[in-house]
Structures are given as structure tokens and as C-alpha cells.
C-alpha positions as CSV (number, residue, x, y, z in Angstrom):
1,X,15.1,-16.9,57.3
2,X,17.4,-16.8,60.2
3,X,20.7,-18.6,59.9
4,X,24.1,-18.8,61.6
5,X,25.8,-20.0,58.4
6,X,28.0,-17.4,57.0
7,X,29.0,-19.6,54.1
8,X,27.6,-18.0,50.9
9,X,27.2,-21.4,49.2
10,X,24.8,-22.4,52.0
11,X,22.9,-19.2,51.7
12,X,22.5,-19.7,47.9
13,X,21.1,-23.1,48.5
14,X,18.6,-21.6,50.9
15,X,17.5,-18.9,48.3
16,X,17.2,-21.6,45.7
17,X,14.8,-23.5,48.0
18,X,12.6,-20.4,48.3
19,X,13.9,-18.2,51.0
20,X,12.9,-14.6,50.5
21,X,15.6,-13.1,52.8
22,X,18.5,-14.4,54.9
23,X,19.4,-12.8,58.2
24,X,22.6,-13.8,60.0
25,X,22.4,-14.3,63.8
26,X,22.6,-12.4,65.9
27,X,20.0,-10.1,64.3
28,X,19.5,-6.5,65.2
29,X,15.9,-6.1,66.3
30,X,15.2,-2.9,64.5
31,X,16.6,-4.4,61.3
32,X,14.4,-7.5,61.8
33,X,11.3,-5.3,62.1
34,X,12.2,-3.4,59.0
35,X,12.6,-6.6,57.0
36,X,9.3,-7.9,58.3
37,X,7.5,-4.6,57.4
38,X,9.0,-4.6,53.9
39,X,8.0,-8.2,53.3
40,X,4.4,-7.5,54.6
41,X,4.1,-4.5,52.2
42,X,5.5,-6.7,49.4
43,X,2.9,-9.4,50.2
44,X,0.1,-6.9,50.2
45,X,1.2,-5.4,46.8
46,X,1.4,-8.9,45.3
47,X,-2.0,-9.9,46.7
48,X,-3.6,-6.7,45.3
49,X,-1.9,-7.3,41.9
50,X,-3.2,-10.8,41.8
51,X,-6.8,-9.7,42.7
52,X,-6.6,-7.0,40.0
53,X,-5.2,-9.5,37.5
54,X,-8.0,-12.0,38.3
55,X,-10.6,-9.2,38.0
56,X,-9.1,-8.2,34.6
57,X,-9.1,-11.7,33.4
58,X,-12.7,-12.2,34.4
59,X,-13.7,-8.9,32.7
60,X,-11.9,-10.0,29.5
61,X,-13.7,-13.4,29.7
62,X,-17.1,-11.7,29.9
63,X,-16.2,-9.3,27.1
64,X,-15.1,-12.3,25.0
65,X,-18.4,-14.0,25.7
66,X,-20.4,-10.9,24.7
67,X,-18.3,-10.5,21.6
68,X,-18.8,-14.1,20.5
69,X,-22.5,-13.9,21.1
70,X,-22.8,-10.8,18.9
71,X,-20.1,-11.0,16.3
72,X,-18.4,-13.3,13.8
73,X,-14.7,-13.6,14.7
74,X,-11.8,-15.5,13.3
75,X,-8.0,-15.4,13.4
76,X,-5.4,-16.3,10.8
77,X,-1.7,-16.7,10.6
78,X,0.5,-14.4,8.5
79,X,-0.2,-16.4,5.4
80,X,-4.0,-16.1,5.8
81,X,-4.7,-19.7,7.0
82,X,-7.5,-19.7,9.6
83,X,-6.3,-20.7,13.0
84,X,-9.4,-20.1,15.1
85,X,-13.1,-19.2,14.6
86,X,-16.1,-18.8,17.0
87,X,-19.4,-20.5,17.0
88,X,-21.2,-17.6,15.2
89,X,-18.8,-17.9,12.3
90,X,-20.0,-21.5,11.7
91,X,-23.7,-20.6,12.2
92,X,-23.6,-17.8,9.6
93,X,-21.3,-19.5,7.0
94,X,-22.8,-22.9,7.3
95,X,-19.4,-24.6,7.6
96,X,-18.3,-26.6,10.7
97,X,-15.0,-25.9,12.4
98,X,-13.1,-28.8,10.9
99,X,-14.0,-27.5,7.4
100,X,-12.6,-24.1,8.1
101,X,-9.5,-24.5,10.3
102,X,-6.3,-24.5,8.2
103,X,-8.2,-23.1,5.2
104,X,-7.9,-19.6,3.6
105,X,-10.8,-17.2,3.8
106,X,-11.1,-17.6,0.0
107,X,-13.4,-20.5,0.9
108,X,-16.0,-17.8,1.5
109,X,-15.2,-15.7,-1.5
110,X,-18.1,-14.5,-3.7
111,X,-17.9,-13.2,-7.2
112,X,-19.2,-9.8,-6.0
113,X,-15.9,-8.0,-5.4
114,X,-13.1,-7.3,-7.8
115,X,-9.5,-8.4,-7.5
116,X,-8.5,-4.9,-6.8
117,X,-10.8,-4.9,-3.7
118,X,-9.1,-7.8,-2.1
119,X,-5.6,-6.5,-3.1
120,X,-6.4,-3.2,-1.3
121,X,-7.5,-5.1,1.8
122,X,-4.4,-7.3,1.8
123,X,-2.0,-4.5,1.2
124,X,-3.5,-2.6,4.1
125,X,-3.3,-5.3,6.7
126,X,0.0,-6.7,5.6
127,X,1.5,-3.2,6.1
128,X,0.1,-3.1,9.7
129,X,-2.9,-1.0,9.1
130,X,-6.4,-1.8,10.4
131,X,-8.9,-2.4,7.6
132,X,-12.7,-1.6,7.7
133,X,-15.2,-2.4,5.0
134,X,-18.3,-4.3,3.9
135,X,-17.8,-7.7,2.3
136,X,-20.1,-10.0,0.4
137,X,-19.3,-13.6,1.3
138,X,-20.8,-17.0,0.1
139,X,-22.2,-19.6,2.5
140,X,-21.6,-23.3,2.1
141,X,-25.0,-23.6,0.5
142,X,-24.2,-21.0,-2.1
143,X,-26.2,-18.2,-0.7
144,X,-24.6,-14.7,-0.3
145,X,-24.4,-12.8,2.9
146,X,-22.9,-9.4,3.8
147,X,-20.7,-8.5,6.8
148,X,-19.4,-5.3,8.2
149,X,-15.7,-6.3,8.8
150,X,-12.8,-5.0,10.8
151,X,-9.4,-6.8,10.4
152,X,-6.7,-6.0,12.9
153,X,-3.1,-7.1,12.3
154,X,-1.2,-8.1,15.5
155,X,2.3,-6.7,15.4
156,X,5.5,-8.0,16.9
157,X,8.1,-5.8,18.6
158,X,9.5,-4.9,15.1
159,X,6.1,-3.7,14.0
160,X,5.5,-6.7,11.6
161,X,2.2,-8.6,11.6
162,X,2.3,-12.1,13.0
163,X,-1.4,-12.8,12.9
164,X,-4.7,-11.2,11.8
165,X,-7.9,-11.0,13.8
166,X,-11.2,-10.2,12.1
167,X,-14.4,-9.1,13.7
168,X,-17.6,-9.1,11.6
169,X,-21.2,-8.2,11.9
170,X,-23.9,-9.8,9.7
171,X,-25.6,-7.0,7.9
172,X,-27.4,-9.0,5.2
173,X,-30.9,-7.9,6.2
174,X,-29.7,-4.3,6.4
175,X,-28.2,-4.5,2.9
176,X,-31.4,-6.1,1.6
177,X,-33.5,-3.3,3.0
178,X,-31.2,-0.7,1.7
179,X,-31.4,-2.2,-1.8
180,X,-35.2,-2.4,-1.6
181,X,-35.4,1.3,-0.5
182,X,-32.9,2.4,-3.2
183,X,-34.8,0.5,-5.9
184,X,-38.2,1.8,-4.7
185,X,-36.8,5.4,-4.7
186,X,-35.5,4.9,-8.2
187,X,-38.8,3.5,-9.5
188,X,-40.9,6.2,-7.8
189,X,-38.3,8.9,-8.7
190,X,-38.1,10.1,-5.1
191,X,-35.3,10.8,-2.6
192,X,-35.1,11.4,1.1
193,X,-33.0,13.9,3.0
194,X,-32.1,14.6,6.6
195,X,-30.7,18.0,7.6
196,X,-29.1,18.5,11.0
197,X,-30.0,22.1,11.7
198,X,-27.5,22.3,14.7
199,X,-24.4,21.2,12.8
200,X,-25.4,21.9,9.2
201,X,-24.8,18.2,8.2
202,X,-27.0,17.1,5.3
203,X,-27.8,13.5,4.3
204,X,-29.1,12.7,0.9
205,X,-30.3,9.3,-0.3
206,X,-28.7,8.0,-3.4
207,X,-31.5,9.2,-5.7
208,X,-31.4,12.9,-4.8
209,X,-28.2,13.5,-6.7
210,X,-29.6,12.5,-10.1
211,X,-32.9,14.4,-9.3
212,X,-30.8,17.6,-8.8
213,X,-28.7,17.1,-11.9
214,X,-25.6,15.6,-10.4
215,X,-24.8,12.9,-12.9
216,X,-21.5,12.0,-11.1
217,X,-20.6,11.8,-7.4
218,X,-21.9,14.8,-5.5
219,X,-19.0,17.0,-4.3
220,X,-20.5,17.4,-0.9
221,X,-24.1,17.1,0.4
222,X,-24.6,20.6,1.8
223,X,-27.4,23.1,2.0
224,X,-25.4,25.3,-0.4
225,X,-25.2,22.5,-3.0
226,X,-29.0,22.0,-2.6
227,X,-29.9,25.6,-3.0
228,X,-27.5,26.0,-5.9
229,X,-29.6,23.7,-8.0
230,X,-32.9,25.4,-7.3
231,X,-34.1,27.5,-10.2
232,X,-33.2,31.2,-9.6
233,X,-36.8,32.3,-9.9
234,X,-37.8,29.8,-7.1
235,X,-35.0,30.3,-4.6
236,X,-36.8,32.9,-2.5
237,X,-39.9,30.8,-2.5
238,X,-38.0,27.7,-1.2
239,X,-36.0,29.6,1.4
240,X,-39.1,31.3,2.8
241,X,-40.8,27.9,3.0
242,X,-37.9,26.4,4.9
243,X,-37.7,29.4,7.2
244,X,-41.5,29.1,7.9
245,X,-41.1,25.4,8.7
246,X,-38.3,26.1,11.1
247,X,-39.4,29.3,12.8
248,X,-43.2,29.2,12.5
249,X,-43.7,25.4,12.7
250,X,-45.5,25.4,9.3
251,X,-45.4,22.2,7.2
252,X,-42.9,22.2,4.5
253,X,-44.9,21.4,1.3
254,X,-43.7,23.1,-1.9
255,X,-43.3,22.7,-5.6
256,X,-40.3,24.3,-7.3
257,X,-38.1,23.9,-10.3
258,X,-34.4,22.8,-10.4
259,X,-32.0,23.9,-13.0
260,X,-29.5,21.3,-14.2
261,X,-26.0,22.3,-15.5
262,X,-27.1,21.5,-19.1
263,X,-30.0,23.9,-18.8
264,X,-32.7,21.2,-18.2
265,X,-35.5,22.4,-16.0
266,X,-37.2,19.8,-13.8
267,X,-40.1,20.2,-11.3
268,X,-39.8,18.9,-7.8
269,X,-42.4,18.4,-5.0
270,X,-40.9,18.5,-1.5
271,X,-42.5,17.9,1.8
272,X,-41.1,17.6,5.3
273,X,-41.1,18.8,8.9
274,X,-38.8,19.7,11.7
275,X,-37.9,17.6,14.8
276,X,-37.7,19.7,17.9
277,X,-36.3,19.3,21.4
278,X,-38.7,19.3,24.4
279,X,-38.3,23.1,24.7
280,X,-39.2,23.5,21.0
281,X,-35.7,24.1,19.7
282,X,-35.4,22.9,16.1
283,X,-32.9,20.0,15.8
284,X,-33.3,18.5,12.4
285,X,-35.4,18.8,9.3
286,X,-36.4,15.6,7.4
287,X,-38.2,15.4,4.1
288,X,-38.9,13.7,0.8
289,X,-38.4,15.1,-2.7
290,X,-40.1,13.7,-5.8
291,X,-39.7,14.5,-9.5
292,X,-43.1,15.7,-10.7
293,X,-42.0,17.1,-14.1
294,X,-44.3,14.9,-16.2
295,X,-47.3,15.6,-13.9
296,X,-46.5,19.3,-13.9
297,X,-46.1,19.5,-17.7
298,X,-49.4,17.7,-18.0
299,X,-51.0,20.2,-15.7
300,X,-49.6,23.1,-17.6
301,X,-50.7,21.6,-20.9
302,X,-54.2,21.1,-19.6
303,X,-54.3,24.7,-18.3
304,X,-53.3,25.9,-21.7
305,X,-55.9,23.7,-23.3
306,X,-58.5,25.1,-20.9
307,X,-57.5,28.6,-21.8
308,X,-57.8,27.8,-25.5
309,X,-61.2,26.2,-24.9
310,X,-62.4,29.3,-23.0
311,X,-61.2,31.5,-25.8
312,X,-62.9,29.4,-28.4
313,X,-66.1,29.5,-26.3
314,X,-65.9,33.3,-26.0
315,X,-65.4,33.7,-29.7
316,X,-68.1,31.2,-30.7
317,X,-70.4,32.3,-27.8
318,X,-70.5,28.7,-26.6
319,X,-70.8,27.7,-23.0
320,X,-70.8,24.5,-21.1
321,X,-72.1,23.3,-17.8
322,X,-71.9,20.1,-15.7
323,X,-74.8,18.8,-13.6
324,X,-74.1,16.2,-10.9
325,X,-77.2,14.0,-10.7
326,X,-77.2,13.1,-7.0
327,X,-76.4,16.6,-5.6
328,X,-78.0,18.5,-8.4
329,X,-74.9,20.7,-8.3
330,X,-74.2,22.7,-11.4
331,X,-70.8,23.9,-12.6
332,X,-70.7,26.6,-15.2
333,X,-68.1,27.9,-17.6
334,X,-67.7,31.6,-17.7
335,X,-69.2,31.8,-21.1
336,X,-72.3,29.8,-20.0
337,X,-72.8,32.2,-17.1
338,X,-72.7,35.1,-19.6
339,X,-75.2,33.4,-21.9
340,X,-77.6,32.8,-19.0
341,X,-76.9,36.2,-17.6
342,X,-76.0,34.7,-14.3
343,X,-73.6,36.1,-11.7
344,X,-70.8,33.8,-10.6
345,X,-71.1,35.2,-7.1
346,X,-74.6,33.9,-6.7
347,X,-75.5,30.5,-5.4
348,X,-76.2,28.8,-8.7
349,X,-78.5,25.9,-9.0
350,X,-80.5,24.1,-11.7
351,X,-83.7,25.8,-10.5
352,X,-81.9,29.2,-10.9
353,X,-81.0,28.3,-14.5
354,X,-84.6,27.1,-15.3
355,X,-85.8,30.6,-14.2
356,X,-84.1,31.9,-17.3
357,X,-85.7,29.3,-19.7
358,X,-88.8,30.3,-21.6
359,X,-91.9,28.7,-19.9
360,X,-92.9,26.9,-23.1
361,X,-89.4,25.3,-23.3
362,X,-89.0,24.2,-19.7
363,X,-90.6,20.7,-20.1
364,X,-88.6,19.8,-23.3
365,X,-85.3,20.9,-21.6
366,X,-86.2,18.9,-18.5
367,X,-86.9,15.8,-20.7
368,X,-83.6,16.2,-22.5
369,X,-81.7,16.2,-19.1
370,X,-83.5,13.1,-18.0
371,X,-82.7,11.4,-21.3
372,X,-79.0,12.3,-20.8
373,X,-79.1,10.6,-17.4
374,X,-80.3,7.5,-19.1
375,X,-78.4,7.3,-22.4
376,X,-75.4,9.5,-21.8
377,X,-76.3,12.2,-24.3
378,X,-79.2,14.4,-25.6
379,X,-79.8,17.7,-27.2
380,X,-82.4,20.4,-26.9
381,X,-83.1,23.8,-28.4
382,X,-84.7,26.3,-26.0
383,X,-85.2,30.0,-25.5
384,X,-84.0,32.2,-22.7
385,X,-85.8,35.1,-21.0
386,X,-83.0,37.4,-19.9
387,X,-83.4,40.2,-17.4
388,X,-84.2,43.5,-19.1
389,X,-85.0,41.8,-22.4
390,X,-88.5,41.5,-24.0
391,X,-87.9,37.9,-25.2
């Protein structure tokens, strides 16, 4: 603004009315150009700042829209009274806005968590710390729902909270699926594991700890803590199977024992495979472990019974054989082979066995077999003609 008034009071009035600069006449031309240049640069800077501010505000608005579409959000004052909520908060909780504003979050409190849980949460945020955790809340209709929650205290210049903002994600379905998986693993006595070969990180499902004799919280889920529980006589077997799966692309399918700290021995069946990159590099190994102790003990007991039966047959010179009706396939015990003077390496059939039966007894033995097909049992005495024998 050009003026010929040298009175400072008049100049102050002009500035109060919005004048950016005052130049007294007569004005030096070079000074006038300098002032114009500076004001132009100032105007450009202001314009750029306004555009950036508008862009930032627009971005924040879009981010807020995205956040409100995805998450449950609310804000409270320092005493915990709800001051604002978004639409999703109402949708999930079943309350409308008027029922929630001015209330405490205790309106959503379920009986799932202890008093110590909420005290720890409040102590954290009231001291200015951000709190993360999973909370079980109760809807207006009484149904429970789970949220993954982050509570952020807003601090004043003195570092004291003046409000709290909470962002939550509904994880009810995820918790339900986790519970179903955990229960199914407990009932089936199985666990799952995921080993990152690149980093060495190892994930165990909740059931694996008890399977390997960890009755309390596992110190650390590592390969070392896994192999430490494998029975000493089976460690080489397990390590070779793992190496073959990683380096030779063989399936990991193995039965081995684990030794608990109290001396208990349990049998496990593990199976799994390796995930690889496009160029074949092993990335991670995933698998399932199942307790098969009862099954294994039954197999061992049956094997012992079989050995005792074979020994009894050997002593008593008693043999047994099984004939499958449709296929005519015959399965022989070792003692039966010896009685019939048959070689286990031969292709053994019913006809081959009948070649050893005395011709006069073939018909009666055949009738006995047919009777067994019909009634379930029969008996027959017959003679054998053995190679190198007269009768």
C-alpha cells in the first residue's frame, strides 16, 4: 500500500484494515520491485501450503472412512465416559448411539476377564502407555463377542492423558475357530507345527507341549526343545527323516518315542512336508504329530501274542491257515507250511495243498471246507502224502 501519510497512527489503522505492507511516497523503484517479489513468493508459499493442507485433510478423511468401515472405534474422556463412537461400534454391540454416549465401557463388560485384567489395562493407559490385547465383550442381547483392541491415550503438553481412543477388530469367528481347532486337537490327541527353515522359528499348537511332556508353559518353541524330548534311541532316526524331507524331498512320515522328564515313554506319529520356493529352496516345514501310544502298545502286545502262538504251534506241532472264499487265496502259518512240507517261497494255493492230501481223503476234506463256508466251522481228519515219504 502506497501512502504519503507519515503519521504512525494512520499507518497502524491501515495495517489493522488488512494492509500487508506500507510504502511511503516517493518510493524507490528498486525497493518497490523487491517488495512485490517478496509478496509474490509469500503468496505462492501460502497457496502451496493451503493445497498441501487440503490434500492432507482429504487423505485423513479417506483414511477415517476406511477405518470406520473396517474397525470398531470409540473415544472417551479421562474418566472413561464415552464421548464418540462409530457406526460399526453400534452394529457389533447392538446398542444405538444414544445408549452409549456418556456411558462407561463397563456397559459391555462380560464376566470372562478378571478384575486384575482390567486393572492392568487401566494402569497402562492412565500412565500414558498404549495398550494392546484381546477382550471378550457382551452385546446388548447378552451374546459374547471378541475384539482385538488397541487403546491409545492422547497426551497434553505435560505428558498427561486427556482422552483415550480405542480401535478394535471383531475376531469372534476367529476365536471360535481357534477354540474348535484346539478342542479337536485335544480330543484327537494331535498337535500341529510350522518350522521356518530360513529363520529357525518354530510354531507349536497348544496341544504339542503336553504331548512332549511339557506340563507347564514351554520355555521356548525351538527345534532344540523338540529334539530334546525325542527318545535318545530314536534321535538319529528322526534327524535323518527330517534331513531326507528337506534335502531329498521325501515325505516326512515317522513313528518315534518321546521321553518325558518323569521317565514316561510315549509313542508319536509325525507326518509333514516342506514348502519350497519356485527354485526349489526349502522355506518351511509343516506337519502334524499324534500320540499313538495306546495303538503302539496294542500292536506290540499283539506281536508278542503272535510270537507266543507261533511258539505254542511249534511245540505242539499245530499249524493254521486261512482260506479266502472268493479269491481262493490261502495264508499259511509257518508251522502249517512245515506240516504240509511246503516252501514259503512257492506260489501257494489250495490246489497245491490238496496235492499233499491222501487221494482217499480229498473228498472228505473238500466237504469239510464247504461246510465251514456254510456254518462257520467244521473239522476233518485226513492223511498227508509228503515228498520222500512212503505214506
